[in-house]
Kinemage of the C-alpha trace (Angstrom):
@kinemage 1
@onewidth
@group {chain A} dominant
@subgroup {mainchain}
@vectorlist {calphas} color= white
{ca met a 1} P 5.399 -53.699 25.310
{ca pro a 2} L 4.094 -51.066 22.856
{ca arg a 3} L 3.433 -52.322 19.349
{ca gln a 4} L 6.353 -51.587 17.040
{ca ser a 5} L 5.601 -49.860 13.727
{ca thr a 6} L 6.611 -51.607 10.544
{ca pro a 7} L 8.983 -49.347 8.606
{ca leu a 8} L 7.587 -47.923 5.411
{ca thr a 9} L 9.074 -48.520 1.996
{ca asp a 10} L 8.592 -46.638 -1.254
{ca thr a 11} L 6.615 -49.608 -2.590
{ca lys a 12} L 4.224 -49.488 0.377
{ca ile a 13} L 3.834 -45.727 0.075
{ca lys a 14} L 2.975 -45.877 -3.640
{ca ala a 15} L 0.377 -48.533 -2.907
{ca leu a 16} L -1.522 -46.301 -0.438
{ca lys a 17} L -4.920 -45.259 -1.811
{ca pro a 18} L -6.876 -42.148 -0.808
{ca arg a 19} L -10.038 -42.542 1.238
{ca ala a 20} L -13.047 -40.342 1.928
{ca glu a 21} L -11.305 -39.174 5.124
{ca arg a 22} L -7.613 -38.492 5.551
{ca tyr a 23} L -5.636 -41.146 7.425
{ca arg a 24} L -2.125 -41.706 8.738
{ca val a 25} L 0.336 -44.553 8.448
{ca ser a 26} L 3.358 -44.804 10.721
{ca asp a 27} L 6.991 -45.326 9.868
{ca thr a 28} L 9.237 -45.428 12.944
{ca gly a 29} L 10.342 -43.021 15.657
{ca gly a 30} L 7.271 -40.772 15.360
{ca leu a 31} L 7.434 -40.323 11.576
{ca leu a 32} L 3.980 -40.425 9.952
{ca leu a 33} L 2.674 -40.211 6.422
{ca glu a 34} L -0.734 -38.573 6.155
{ca val a 35} L -2.769 -39.530 3.093
{ca met a 36} L -5.272 -36.878 2.037
{ca pro a 37} L -8.594 -37.475 0.206
{ca ser a 38} L -7.053 -35.676 -2.767
{ca gly a 39} L -4.335 -38.333 -2.970
{ca ser a 40} L -1.484 -36.129 -1.755
{ca arg a 41} L 0.805 -37.532 0.947
{ca ile a 42} L 2.270 -35.344 3.716
{ca trp a 43} L 5.099 -36.249 6.082
{ca arg a 44} L 4.494 -35.377 9.763
{ca tyr a 45} L 6.556 -35.827 12.910
{ca arg a 46} L 4.781 -36.637 16.175
{ca tyr a 47} L 6.613 -36.312 19.482
{ca gln a 48} L 6.274 -35.783 23.211
{ca gln a 49} L 8.019 -33.151 25.279
{ca tyr a 50} L 8.149 -33.314 29.059
{ca gly a 51} L 5.637 -36.163 28.887
{ca val a 52} L 3.094 -34.138 26.920
{ca arg a 53} L 2.008 -35.012 23.380
{ca gln a 54} L 2.788 -32.084 21.060
{ca pro a 55} L 1.040 -31.142 17.804
{ca ala a 56} L 2.562 -32.939 14.833
{ca leu a 57} L 5.122 -30.963 12.832
{ca thr a 58} L 4.934 -30.924 9.051
{ca ile a 59} L 8.014 -32.022 7.119
{ca gly a 60} L 6.691 -31.777 3.575
{ca ser a 61} L 4.982 -33.722 0.819
{ca tyr a 62} L 5.961 -37.054 -0.708
{ca pro a 63} L 7.655 -37.588 -3.175
{ca asp a 64} L 9.106 -34.033 -3.017
{ca ile a 65} L 10.489 -35.122 0.363
{ca ser a 66} L 11.774 -38.678 -0.037
{ca leu a 67} L 11.457 -41.344 2.642
{ca ala a 68} L 15.166 -41.055 3.421
{ca ala a 69} L 15.002 -37.252 3.676
{ca ala a 70} L 11.945 -37.427 5.938
{ca arg a 71} L 13.793 -39.811 8.252
{ca arg a 72} L 16.802 -37.477 8.393
{ca gln a 73} L 14.546 -34.595 9.438
{ca arg a 74} L 12.857 -36.841 12.017
{ca asp a 75} L 16.236 -37.767 13.477
{ca ala a 76} L 17.314 -34.108 13.653
{ca trp a 77} L 14.150 -33.125 15.516
{ca ala a 78} L 14.369 -36.192 17.780
{ca ala a 79} L 17.875 -35.086 18.806
{ca leu a 80} L 16.487 -31.674 19.797
{ca val a 81} L 13.780 -33.330 21.905
{ca ala a 82} L 16.394 -35.505 23.587
{ca asn a 83} L 18.305 -32.335 24.534
{ca gly a 84} L 15.190 -30.708 25.983
{ca glu a 85} L 14.827 -28.313 23.044
{ca ser a 86} L 11.644 -27.576 21.106
{ca pro a 87} L 11.646 -28.608 17.442
{ca lys a 88} L 8.662 -26.321 16.878
{ca arg a 89} L 10.717 -23.318 17.973
{ca ala a 90} L 13.560 -24.448 15.748
{ca val a 91} L 11.166 -24.559 12.785
{ca gln a 92} L 9.912 -21.068 13.566
{ca lys a 93} L 13.462 -19.768 13.909
{ca asp a 94} L 14.515 -21.339 10.597
{ca lys a 95} L 11.505 -19.803 8.892
{ca leu a 96} L 12.233 -16.363 10.284
{ca glu a 97} L 15.918 -16.581 9.388
{ca gln a 98} L 14.882 -17.038 5.762
{ca leu a 99} L 13.276 -13.592 5.976
{ca asn a 100} L 16.647 -11.923 5.557
{ca thr a 101} L 15.538 -8.918 3.487
{ca val a 102} L 13.302 -6.027 4.430
{ca ala a 103} L 10.765 -7.064 1.769
{ca ala a 104} L 10.601 -10.689 2.923
{ca phe a 105} L 10.290 -9.743 6.564
{ca ala a 106} L 7.690 -7.052 5.826
{ca glu a 107} L 5.509 -9.713 4.211
{ca ala a 108} L 5.742 -11.899 7.325
{ca trp a 109} L 5.069 -8.898 9.573
{ca ile a 110} L 1.941 -8.027 7.590
{ca ala a 111} L 0.685 -11.609 7.725
{ca glu a 112} L 1.109 -11.823 11.487
{ca gln a 113} L 0.370 -8.336 12.743
{ca leu a 114} L -2.334 -6.885 10.472
{ca pro a 115} L -5.150 -9.458 10.725
{ca gly a 116} L -7.752 -8.195 13.182
{ca lys a 117} L -6.884 -4.538 12.571
{ca ser a 118} L -9.338 -2.183 10.889
{ca asp a 119} L -9.516 -2.103 7.100
{ca ser a 120} L -8.343 1.513 7.135
{ca tyr a 121} L -5.295 0.670 9.284
{ca gln a 122} L -4.358 -2.304 7.103
{ca ser a 123} L -4.740 -0.242 3.936
{ca thr a 124} L -2.514 2.526 5.338
{ca met a 125} L 0.239 0.113 6.414
{ca arg a 126} L 0.264 -1.668 3.072
{ca arg a 127} L 0.270 1.615 1.157
{ca ile a 128} L 3.254 2.965 3.126
{ca leu a 129} L 5.276 -0.195 2.556
{ca ala a 130} L 4.408 -0.507 -1.132
{ca lys a 131} L 4.815 3.162 -2.026
{ca asp a 132} L 7.940 4.193 -0.106
{ca val a 133} L 9.605 1.520 2.041
{ca leu a 134} L 9.947 -1.439 -0.314
{ca pro a 135} L 11.100 0.499 -3.417
{ca arg a 136} L 13.975 2.013 -1.406
{ca leu a 137} L 14.810 -0.579 1.267
{ca gly a 138} L 13.104 -3.800 0.133
{ca asp a 139} L 16.211 -5.547 -1.235
{ca met a 140} L 18.433 -4.613 1.701
{ca pro a 141} L 19.304 -7.273 4.317
{ca leu a 142} L 17.207 -6.655 7.431
{ca arg a 143} L 20.303 -6.410 9.661
{ca glu a 144} L 22.103 -3.921 7.412
{ca val a 145} L 19.545 -1.110 7.436
{ca lys a 146} L 21.034 1.877 9.266
{ca pro a 147} L 19.365 4.965 10.760
{ca ala a 148} L 20.879 6.957 7.861
{ca asp a 149} L 18.972 4.792 5.366
{ca ile a 150} L 15.669 5.475 7.097
{ca leu a 151} L 16.471 9.169 7.475
{ca glu a 152} L 17.209 9.412 3.741
{ca leu a 153} L 13.873 7.723 3.005
{ca cys a 154} L 12.014 10.131 5.296
{ca asp a 155} L 13.766 13.132 3.718
{ca arg a 156} L 12.649 11.960 0.270
{ca ile a 157} L 9.052 11.778 1.460
{ca lys a 158} L 9.291 15.229 3.055
{ca ser a 159} L 10.700 16.645 -0.190
{ca arg a 160} L 7.421 15.918 -1.934
{ca gly a 161} L 5.567 17.950 0.676
{ca ala a 162} L 4.429 15.110 2.949
{ca pro a 163} L 6.133 15.541 6.352
{ca lys a 164} L 3.378 13.732 8.229
{ca met a 165} L 3.727 10.750 5.890
{ca ala a 166} L 7.490 10.770 6.534
{ca leu a 167} L 6.833 10.560 10.268
{ca leu a 168} L 4.248 7.797 9.794
{ca thr a 169} L 6.716 5.829 7.651
{ca arg a 170} L 9.347 6.063 10.395
{ca asn a 171} L 6.749 4.819 12.913
{ca val a 172} L 5.805 1.845 10.735
{ca leu a 173} L 9.461 0.826 10.399
{ca lys a 174} L 9.915 1.179 14.149
{ca arg a 175} L 7.019 -1.220 14.804
{ca met a 176} L 8.329 -3.665 12.205
{ca tyr a 177} L 11.822 -3.689 13.722
{ca asp a 178} L 10.398 -4.117 17.229
{ca phe a 179} L 8.740 -7.251 15.862
{ca ala a 180} L 12.074 -8.401 14.385
{ca ile a 181} L 13.892 -7.821 17.701
{ca ala a 182} L 11.291 -9.860 19.582
{ca arg a 183} L 12.040 -12.744 17.221
{ca gln a 184} L 15.799 -12.286 17.629
{ca leu a 185} L 16.417 -11.493 13.967
{ca val a 186} L 18.077 -8.152 14.642
{ca asp a 187} L 19.843 -6.662 17.647
{ca tyr a 188} L 18.685 -3.068 17.453
{ca asn a 189} L 16.003 -0.885 15.921
{ca pro a 190} L 17.412 1.632 13.390
{ca ala a 191} L 14.115 3.536 13.233
{ca ala a 192} L 14.046 4.035 17.008
{ca ser a 193} L 17.323 5.940 16.745
{ca leu a 194} L 15.553 8.721 14.832
{ca val a 195} L 13.804 11.157 17.152
{ca ala a 196} L 10.324 11.802 15.795
{ca arg a 197} L 10.428 15.588 16.143
{ca phe a 198} L 13.566 15.728 13.979
{ca ile a 199} L 11.647 14.122 11.106
{ca ala a 200} L 8.395 16.068 11.275
{ca thr a 201} L 5.806 17.353 13.664
{ca glu a 202} L 2.166 16.396 13.702
{ca glu a 203} L 1.237 19.887 12.555
{ca ser a 204} L -0.492 19.942 9.182
{ca arg a 205} L 0.462 22.226 6.316
{ca thr a 206} L -1.409 25.502 6.111
{ca arg a 207} L -0.257 26.748 2.687
{ca val a 208} L -3.103 28.257 0.668
{ca leu a 209} L -2.464 29.724 -2.763
{ca ser a 210} L -3.965 33.089 -3.569
{ca gly a 211} L -6.045 33.403 -6.706
{ca lys a 212} L -3.118 35.116 -8.387
{ca glu a 213} L -0.765 32.261 -7.441
{ca val a 214} L -3.201 29.667 -8.811
{ca gly a 215} L -3.063 31.475 -12.140
{ca glu a 216} L 0.730 31.738 -12.035
{ca val a 217} L 1.130 28.012 -11.363
{ca leu a 218} L -1.084 26.867 -14.224
{ca arg a 219} L 0.287 29.427 -16.671
{ca gly a 220} L 3.761 28.184 -15.777
{ca val a 221} L 2.594 24.618 -16.397
{ca tyr a 222} L 1.238 25.380 -19.861
{ca ala a 223} L 4.240 27.508 -20.804
{ca ser a 224} L 6.652 24.667 -19.942
{ca asp a 225} L 7.927 21.912 -22.231
{ca ile a 226} L 6.626 18.974 -20.157
{ca arg a 227} L 4.404 16.432 -21.911
{ca arg a 228} L 0.929 17.615 -22.848
{ca ser a 229} L -0.700 14.823 -20.817
{ca leu a 230} L 1.123 15.985 -17.663
{ca lys a 231} L -0.056 19.550 -18.240
{ca leu a 232} L -3.631 18.297 -18.442
{ca ala a 233} L -3.079 16.140 -15.346
{ca leu a 234} L -1.898 19.093 -13.270
{ca his a 235} L -4.839 21.190 -14.497
{ca leu a 236} L -7.274 18.383 -13.585
{ca leu a 237} L -5.656 18.012 -10.185
{ca ala a 238} L -6.279 21.702 -9.557
{ca ile a 239} L -9.980 21.730 -10.521
{ca thr a 240} L -11.287 18.284 -9.450
{ca met a 241} L -10.082 18.548 -5.818
{ca val a 242} L -8.937 14.905 -5.778
{ca arg a 243} L -5.747 13.510 -4.303
{ca lys a 244} L -2.775 12.932 -6.573
{ca thr a 245} L -2.830 9.106 -6.673
{ca glu a 246} L -6.592 9.115 -7.136
{ca leu a 247} L -5.927 10.938 -10.399
{ca thr a 248} L -2.753 9.248 -11.649
{ca asn a 249} L -4.157 5.719 -11.199
{ca ser a 250} L -7.546 6.497 -12.749
{ca lys a 251} L -9.004 4.348 -15.543
{ca trp a 252} L -11.313 5.266 -18.389
{ca glu a 253} L -13.911 2.785 -17.168
{ca glu a 254} L -14.436 5.082 -14.157
{ca val a 255} L -15.263 8.134 -16.283
{ca asp a 256} L -18.639 8.875 -17.894
{ca leu a 257} L -18.194 12.065 -19.900
{ca glu a 258} L -21.787 12.080 -21.089
{ca ala a 259} L -23.148 11.957 -17.546
{ca gly a 260} L -20.357 14.229 -16.323
{ca val a 261} L -19.214 11.985 -13.476
{ca trp a 262} L -16.047 10.160 -12.455
{ca asp a 263} L -16.514 7.335 -9.943
{ca ile a 264} L -13.363 6.424 -8.012
{ca pro a 265} L -13.565 2.926 -6.438
{ca ala a 266} L -13.156 2.439 -2.703
{ca glu a 267} L -9.814 0.627 -2.962
{ca arg a 268} L -8.146 3.753 -4.338
{ca met a 269} L -9.616 6.130 -1.782
{ca lys a 270} L -7.885 7.102 1.445
{ca arg a 271} L -10.924 6.190 3.573
{ca asp a 272} L -11.823 3.031 1.627
{ca arg a 273} L -15.126 4.480 0.454
{ca pro a 274} L -16.101 5.086 -3.203
{ca his a 275} L -16.132 8.727 -4.251
{ca arg a 276} L -17.931 10.490 -7.097
{ca val a 277} L -16.424 13.541 -8.768
{ca tyr a 278} L -18.890 15.752 -10.630
{ca leu a 279} L -17.086 16.980 -13.711
{ca ser a 280} L -17.103 20.652 -14.599
{ca gln a 281} L -17.211 21.624 -18.252
{ca gln a 282} L -13.502 22.429 -18.094
{ca ala a 283} L -12.747 18.973 -16.664
{ca lys a 284} L -14.777 17.297 -19.417
{ca asp a 285} L -12.872 19.254 -22.072
{ca leu a 286} L -9.538 18.217 -20.573
{ca leu a 287} L -10.622 14.581 -20.335
{ca gln a 288} L -11.820 14.585 -23.916
{ca glu a 289} L -8.365 15.679 -25.057
{ca leu a 290} L -6.747 13.088 -22.793
{ca arg a 291} L -8.927 10.426 -24.398
{ca asn a 292} L -7.164 11.075 -27.693
{ca leu a 293} L -3.712 11.141 -26.085
{ca ser a 294} L -4.008 7.913 -24.067
{ca gly a 295} L -4.561 5.693 -27.118
{ca gln a 296} L -5.658 2.154 -26.305
{ca ser a 297} L -4.568 2.264 -22.665
{ca ala a 298} L -7.087 1.549 -19.921
{ca tyr a 299} L -5.465 4.364 -17.912
{ca leu a 300} L -5.962 8.099 -18.302
{ca phe a 301} L -2.224 8.574 -17.814
{ca pro a 302} L -0.365 5.532 -19.164
{ca ser a 303} L 3.332 5.209 -18.501
{ca ser a 304} L 5.505 6.792 -21.161
{ca arg a 305} L 8.036 3.956 -20.956
{ca gly a 306} L 6.268 1.691 -23.393
{ca ala a 307} L 4.034 0.031 -20.778
{ca val a 308} L 0.513 1.207 -21.604
{ca asp a 309} L -0.877 -1.396 -19.225
{ca arg a 310} L 0.231 0.587 -16.189
{ca pro a 311} L -0.166 4.231 -15.142
{ca ile a 312} L 2.490 6.856 -14.576
{ca ser a 313} L 4.361 6.749 -11.295
{ca ser a 314} L 2.840 8.561 -8.338
{ca ser a 315} L 5.942 10.770 -8.239
{ca thr a 316} L 5.732 11.850 -11.896
{ca leu a 317} L 3.603 14.924 -11.229
{ca asn a 318} L 5.855 15.974 -8.340
{ca gln a 319} L 8.884 15.742 -10.607
{ca ala a 320} L 7.077 17.702 -13.308
{ca ile a 321} L 6.124 20.568 -10.996
{ca arg a 322} L 9.620 20.695 -9.456
{ca ala a 323} L 11.118 20.998 -12.932
{ca leu a 324} L 9.215 24.232 -13.571
{ca ala a 325} L 10.778 27.613 -12.812
{ca leu a 326} L 7.796 28.851 -10.805
{ca glu a 327} L 7.939 31.991 -8.731
{ca val a 328} L 5.295 30.563 -6.353
{ca gln a 329} L 7.180 29.585 -3.200
{ca his a 330} L 6.696 26.701 -0.731
{ca phe a 331} L 4.054 25.034 -2.858
{ca val a 332} L 3.281 21.307 -3.185
{ca leu a 333} L 0.542 19.649 -5.203
{ca his a 334} L -1.537 18.649 -2.207
{ca asp a 335} L -1.983 22.373 -1.463
{ca phe a 336} L -4.474 22.508 -4.342
{ca arg a 337} L -7.084 20.778 -2.154
{ca arg a 338} L -6.647 23.136 0.785
{ca thr a 339} L -6.637 26.084 -1.601
{ca ala a 340} L -9.910 24.988 -3.185
{ca ser a 341} L -11.553 24.442 0.208
{ca thr a 342} L -10.447 27.845 1.507
{ca his a 343} L -11.618 29.836 -1.521
{ca leu a 344} L -14.922 27.974 -1.768
{ca his a 345} L -15.661 28.670 1.897
{ca glu a 346} L -14.860 32.335 1.312
{ca met a 347} L -17.300 32.292 -1.637
{ca gly a 348} L -20.014 31.197 0.779
{ca tyr a 349} L -20.598 27.625 -0.330
{ca pro a 350} L -21.858 25.201 2.387
{ca ser a 351} L -19.101 23.545 4.368
{ca asp a 352} L -20.627 20.054 4.411
{ca ala a 353} L -20.895 19.971 0.624
{ca ile a 354} L -17.298 21.161 0.272
{ca glu a 355} L -16.124 18.436 2.664
{ca lys a 356} L -18.006 15.819 0.646
{ca ala a 357} L -16.449 17.131 -2.567
{ca leu a 358} L -13.035 16.634 -0.946
{ca ala a 359} L -14.020 13.098 0.182
{ca his a 360} L -13.524 14.194 3.774
{ca lys a 361} L -15.397 12.721 6.689
{ca ile a 362} L -17.689 15.266 8.316
{ca pro a 363} L -16.359 15.558 11.901
{ca gly a 364} L -18.158 15.046 15.194
{ca ile a 365} L -21.660 13.856 15.953
{ca lys a 366} L -22.882 15.686 12.880
{ca gly a 367} L -20.897 13.327 10.700
{ca val a 368} L -22.464 10.311 12.420
{ca tyr a 369} L -25.997 11.315 11.505
{ca asn a 370} L -25.474 13.276 8.303
{ca arg a 371} L -25.532 10.800 5.392
{ca ala a 372} L -26.376 13.361 2.716
{ca glu a 373} L -24.223 13.301 -0.420
{ca tyr a 374} L -25.096 16.855 -1.629
{ca ala a 375} L -24.898 15.784 -5.267
{ca glu a 376} L -26.353 18.936 -6.839
{ca gln a 377} L -24.417 21.254 -4.542
{ca arg a 378} L -21.190 19.411 -5.290
{ca arg a 379} L -21.808 19.685 -9.006
{ca leu a 380} L -22.350 23.429 -8.566
{ca ile a 381} L -19.270 23.779 -6.330
{ca leu a 382} L -16.906 22.008 -8.729
{ca gln a 383} L -18.132 24.075 -11.670
{ca ala a 384} L -17.732 27.277 -9.649
{ca trp a 385} L -14.200 26.270 -8.643
{ca ala a 386} L -13.216 25.420 -12.227
{ca asp a 387} L -14.603 28.796 -13.346
{ca phe a 388} L -12.605 30.543 -10.614
{ca val a 389} L -9.392 28.773 -11.644
{ca gln a 390} L -9.991 29.575 -15.304
{ca gly a 391} L -10.501 33.213 -14.398
{ca gln a 392} L -7.153 33.299 -12.610
{ca val a 393} L -5.367 31.665 -15.551
{ca glu a 394} L -6.930 34.092 -18.014
{ca gly a 395} L -5.956 37.020 -15.848
{ca ser a 396} L -2.836 37.438 -17.978
{ca arg a 397} L -4.802 36.742 -21.161
{ca ile a 398} L -2.915 33.487 -21.608
{ca val a 399} L -5.543 30.855 -22.325
{ca pro a 400} L -4.266 27.252 -22.202
């Protein structure tokens, strides 16, 4: 006959001392207490299914899980085994059922699906969830999200001039809900109900502002009653050729006015590579004024809601530009970058240097072998572009 385990008692458990290696002591019916070198004690349940020894399941730590509670969990799992059911699957199902909100499930989806993917892919997925999905849908129960909720989210993203991002957001939600269906947490995929072509096409925007329109936009900015710091932000966005969030999340520690450079760290760049912006004289003047406006904040553009330890929202500049009564039609802030690239190419500046100034990857085999940074050319290009913009603004003899 197999040797019978002596049931544990609280007195016996408290008397157990840690050793150099972890060890286990048995209770009854497959219940074990594992004593770790650190002194912590973990309840485990060991069982066989179809005659095969299965990996031990973790119940929890003692004394958080009492001896009586550990035995109740052992008995519940033993009943499943007796019925031919898998306690491991029951544990997984219970864990997933706790992920009843979009935010909770998104965290589990990230943990399971993103490892092994490229850094760029992981960064994009996390950015989409953090920036758009979770603020709007995060608190909603996973089962209650409707196609209309996702469509409203996509329309909001499109309204800020980012149709491709709206489509990508829909695709991310579709993958996440496919994952939820496979784990039997939901019955249907609300994102799959939205036909991709009705959200956006893969075609990129082609809007380029004329020199006259550039002047009209910035004159309208300075003539408005928005905060001075936002006026300077929009002007900087126009002449530095950076992306919006690269500017709004910037910190003073990244800027060296004396050297005339602004170094954006890799984690804030779209392609996860650090980027240096060579500051024109106009940019340095704007930053010097911002230095006085930002007070003690570490950020160039601290939140105006009393929280100087965080920057303005990424949507603040969009809201500011939409509030202006501009005559320039079909314009979004990201068009500044395309506008700068187009005019600089027409001025005859080298394409590779312009692409580097935009933090673009040089395409094709040329990009594989060309590791040049074009520092001096980029400095010249950004000064020439700032001069061009200033000339357009001063065209009406209105000097900001």
